[in-house]
C-alpha positions as a Markdown table, in Angstrom:
| # | Residue | x | y | z |
|---|---|---|---|---|
| 1 | Unk | 11.3 | -24.3 | -27.4 |
| 2 | Unk | 10.7 | -21.6 | -25.0 |
| 3 | Unk | 9.0 | -21.4 | -21.6 |
| 4 | Unk | 6.1 | -19.4 | -21.5 |
| 5 | Unk | 5.1 | -18.0 | -17.9 |
| 6 | Unk | 1.6 | -18.3 | -16.9 |
| 7 | Unk | 0.0 | -15.1 | -15.8 |
| 8 | Unk | -1.0 | -14.7 | -12.2 |
| 9 | Unk | -4.7 | -15.8 | -11.8 |
| 10 | Unk | -6.1 | -14.5 | -8.3 |
| 11 | Unk | -8.1 | -16.8 | -6.4 |
| 12 | Unk | -11.2 | -15.1 | -5.7 |
| 13 | Unk | -12.2 | -17.5 | -3.1 |
| 14 | Unk | -9.0 | -17.2 | -1.3 |
| 15 | Unk | -9.1 | -13.4 | -1.3 |
| 16 | Unk | -12.7 | -13.5 | 0.0 |
| 17 | Unk | -11.8 | -15.9 | 3.0 |
| 18 | Unk | -9.2 | -13.6 | 4.0 |
| 19 | Unk | -11.2 | -10.5 | 3.9 |
| 20 | Unk | -14.0 | -12.3 | 5.9 |
| 21 | Unk | -11.3 | -13.2 | 8.5 |
| 22 | Unk | -10.1 | -9.8 | 8.5 |
| 23 | Unk | -13.6 | -8.2 | 9.1 |
| 24 | Unk | -13.8 | -10.5 | 12.3 |
| 25 | Unk | -10.6 | -9.3 | 13.7 |
| 26 | Unk | -11.2 | -5.9 | 12.9 |
| 27 | Unk | -14.6 | -5.9 | 14.9 |
| 28 | Unk | -12.6 | -7.1 | 18.0 |
| 29 | Unk | -9.9 | -4.5 | 17.5 |
| 30 | Unk | -12.4 | -1.8 | 17.2 |
| 31 | Unk | -14.3 | -2.9 | 20.2 |
| 32 | Unk | -17.5 | -0.6 | 19.5 |
| 33 | Unk | -15.4 | 2.2 | 18.4 |
| 34 | Unk | -17.8 | 3.2 | 15.7 |
| 35 | Unk | -17.6 | 7.2 | 15.6 |
| 36 | Unk | -15.6 | 9.0 | 13.3 |
| 37 | Unk | -12.4 | 10.2 | 14.8 |
| 38 | Unk | -12.5 | 7.4 | 17.5 |
| 39 | Unk | -8.8 | 5.6 | 18.2 |
| 40 | Unk | -7.7 | 2.5 | 19.7 |
| 41 | Unk | -3.9 | 2.2 | 20.3 |
| 42 | Unk | -2.2 | -1.0 | 20.8 |
| 43 | Unk | 1.2 | -1.1 | 22.6 |
| 44 | Unk | 3.2 | -3.9 | 21.6 |
| 45 | Unk | 6.6 | -2.9 | 23.0 |
| 46 | Unk | 8.6 | 0.2 | 24.0 |
| 47 | Unk | 9.5 | 0.6 | 20.3 |
| 48 | Unk | 6.4 | -0.5 | 18.5 |
| 49 | Unk | 2.7 | 0.3 | 18.7 |
| 50 | Unk | -0.5 | 0.8 | 16.3 |
| 51 | Unk | -3.2 | 3.2 | 16.2 |
| 52 | Unk | -6.4 | 2.4 | 14.6 |
| 53 | Unk | -8.7 | 5.3 | 13.5 |
| 54 | Unk | -12.0 | 5.2 | 12.4 |
| 55 | Unk | -12.2 | 7.7 | 9.3 |
| 56 | Unk | -15.8 | 7.2 | 8.0 |
| 57 | Unk | -19.0 | 5.7 | 9.0 |
| 58 | Unk | -22.0 | 5.1 | 6.5 |
| 59 | Unk | -24.7 | 2.7 | 6.8 |
| 60 | Unk | -23.2 | -0.1 | 5.0 |
| 61 | Unk | -19.4 | 0.5 | 5.3 |
| 62 | Unk | -16.6 | 2.0 | 7.4 |
| 63 | Unk | -13.5 | 3.4 | 6.7 |
| 64 | Unk | -10.5 | 2.5 | 9.1 |
| 65 | Unk | -7.0 | 3.3 | 9.0 |
| 66 | Unk | -4.3 | 1.5 | 10.9 |
| 67 | Unk | -0.7 | 2.7 | 11.0 |
| 68 | Unk | 2.4 | 1.7 | 12.9 |
| 69 | Unk | 3.8 | 4.0 | 15.1 |
| 70 | Unk | 7.3 | 2.9 | 15.8 |
| 71 | Unk | 9.7 | 5.3 | 17.3 |
| 72 | Unk | 12.7 | 3.0 | 16.5 |
| 73 | Unk | 14.2 | 5.3 | 13.8 |
| 74 | Unk | 14.7 | 8.2 | 16.3 |
| 75 | Unk | 16.0 | 5.8 | 18.9 |
| 76 | Unk | 18.5 | 4.6 | 16.8 |
| 77 | Unk | 20.0 | 7.7 | 15.0 |
| 78 | Unk | 20.1 | 9.8 | 18.3 |
| 79 | Unk | 18.2 | 13.1 | 19.2 |
| 80 | Unk | 21.0 | 15.3 | 17.1 |
| 81 | Unk | 20.4 | 13.6 | 13.8 |
| 82 | Unk | 16.6 | 13.4 | 14.2 |
| 83 | Unk | 16.2 | 17.3 | 14.2 |
| 84 | Unk | 18.2 | 17.6 | 10.7 |
| 85 | Unk | 15.2 | 16.7 | 8.6 |
| 86 | Unk | 15.4 | 13.0 | 9.0 |
| 87 | Unk | 11.9 | 12.9 | 10.3 |
| 88 | Unk | 10.7 | 12.8 | 6.9 |
| 89 | Unk | 12.3 | 9.5 | 6.2 |
| 90 | Unk | 10.9 | 7.9 | 9.1 |
| 91 | Unk | 7.4 | 8.7 | 8.2 |
| 92 | Unk | 8.0 | 7.3 | 4.6 |
| 93 | Unk | 8.9 | 4.0 | 6.2 |
| 94 | Unk | 6.2 | 4.0 | 8.6 |
| 95 | Unk | 3.4 | 1.1 | 7.3 |
| 96 | Unk | 0.0 | 2.7 | 7.0 |
| 97 | Unk | -3.2 | 1.0 | 5.8 |
| 98 | Unk | -6.8 | 2.1 | 4.9 |
| 99 | Unk | -9.3 | -0.7 | 5.0 |
| 100 | Unk | -12.9 | -0.4 | 4.0 |
| 101 | Unk | -15.3 | -2.4 | 6.1 |
| 102 | Unk | -18.5 | -3.8 | 4.2 |
| 103 | Unk | -20.9 | -4.5 | 7.2 |
| 104 | Unk | -23.6 | -6.1 | 4.9 |
| 105 | Unk | -21.2 | -8.7 | 3.4 |
| 106 | Unk | -19.1 | -8.6 | 6.7 |
| 107 | Unk | -15.9 | -8.2 | 4.4 |
| 108 | Unk | -12.9 | -6.0 | 5.3 |
| 109 | Unk | -10.4 | -4.9 | 2.2 |
| 110 | Unk | -7.4 | -2.9 | 2.1 |
| 111 | Unk | -8.2 | -0.3 | -0.2 |
| 112 | Unk | -4.8 | 1.7 | 0.1 |
| 113 | Unk | -1.5 | 0.9 | 1.6 |
| 114 | Unk | 1.7 | 2.9 | 1.6 |
| 115 | Unk | 1.7 | 5.0 | -1.8 |
| 116 | Unk | -0.5 | 2.8 | -3.4 |
| 117 | Unk | -4.0 | 4.5 | -3.5 |
| 118 | Unk | -5.9 | 1.6 | -5.3 |
| 119 | Unk | -4.8 | -1.8 | -4.9 |
| 120 | Unk | -5.3 | -3.6 | -8.1 |
| 121 | Unk | -6.2 | -7.2 | -7.7 |
| 122 | Unk | -3.4 | -8.5 | -10.1 |
| 123 | Unk | -0.4 | -6.6 | -11.7 |
| 124 | Unk | 1.4 | -7.6 | -14.8 |
| 125 | Unk | 5.0 | -8.3 | -13.8 |
| 126 | Unk | 7.2 | -6.7 | -14.3 |
| 127 | Unk | 5.9 | -3.4 | -14.1 |
| 128 | Unk | 7.0 | 0.2 | -13.6 |
| 129 | Unk | 6.0 | 0.3 | -9.9 |
| 130 | Unk | 7.6 | -3.3 | -9.1 |
| 131 | Unk | 4.1 | -4.6 | -7.6 |
| 132 | Unk | 3.9 | -8.4 | -7.3 |
| 133 | Unk | 1.3 | -9.9 | -9.2 |
| 134 | Unk | -0.5 | -10.8 | -6.2 |
| 135 | Unk | -0.1 | -7.6 | -4.3 |
| 136 | Unk | -3.6 | -7.2 | -3.3 |
| 137 | Unk | -3.4 | -10.6 | -1.5 |
| 138 | Unk | -0.2 | -9.9 | 0.2 |
| 139 | Unk | -1.3 | -6.6 | 1.6 |
| 140 | Unk | -4.5 | -8.2 | 2.9 |
| 141 | Unk | -2.4 | -11.1 | 4.3 |
| 142 | Unk | -0.1 | -8.3 | 6.0 |
| 143 | Unk | -3.1 | -7.0 | 7.5 |
| 144 | Unk | -4.4 | -10.3 | 8.8 |
| 145 | Unk | -0.8 | -10.4 | 10.4 |
| 146 | Unk | -0.9 | -7.1 | 12.0 |
| 147 | Unk | -4.3 | -7.6 | 13.4 |
| 148 | Unk | -3.4 | -11.1 | 15.0 |
| 149 | Unk | -0.3 | -9.4 | 16.5 |
| 150 | Unk | -2.4 | -6.4 | 18.2 |
| 151 | Unk | -4.9 | -9.0 | 19.5 |
| 152 | Unk | -2.1 | -11.3 | 20.7 |
| 153 | Unk | 0.5 | -9.0 | 22.1 |
| 154 | Unk | -1.2 | -5.5 | 22.3 |
| 155 | Unk | -2.2 | -3.6 | 25.4 |
| 156 | Unk | -4.7 | -0.7 | 25.3 |
| 157 | Unk | -6.1 | 1.4 | 27.9 |
| 158 | Unk | -10.0 | 0.7 | 28.5 |
| 159 | Unk | -12.2 | 3.1 | 30.1 |
| 160 | Unk | -14.3 | 1.7 | 32.5 |
| 161 | Unk | -17.8 | 3.1 | 32.7 |
């Protein structure tokens, strides 16, 4: 008798709890940055920083991007090699996410990450793009880790009024 693998069944309650937690963390990260174009930069170390940018604000939602601004690639290969077209390679490996904040539901969800324009709740496996069956859950967990890192170790400049 052959073994039949069960299809991955996403846990809606687990995903919603994670998105609720991410929403609260995003509010702390944004710290009243509520207008389009506003940014906050978090410096973790000499080689690692994150930029959070408000992309869109509507009555019930906001669209925010978070990107890693690591400059490790250029420091390790040297200045002479960085100028010969390898800057596109560094940009390719720089993690970025777009997050939709639903203010009425108090929920934050990753809607795109890297080259994935729309993250599906479940992927069949194997698939042509080699996404994990629980890709949406993993991407939202990754966002959660980023937010915790920024809040724990990040330093940012604050304008005192």
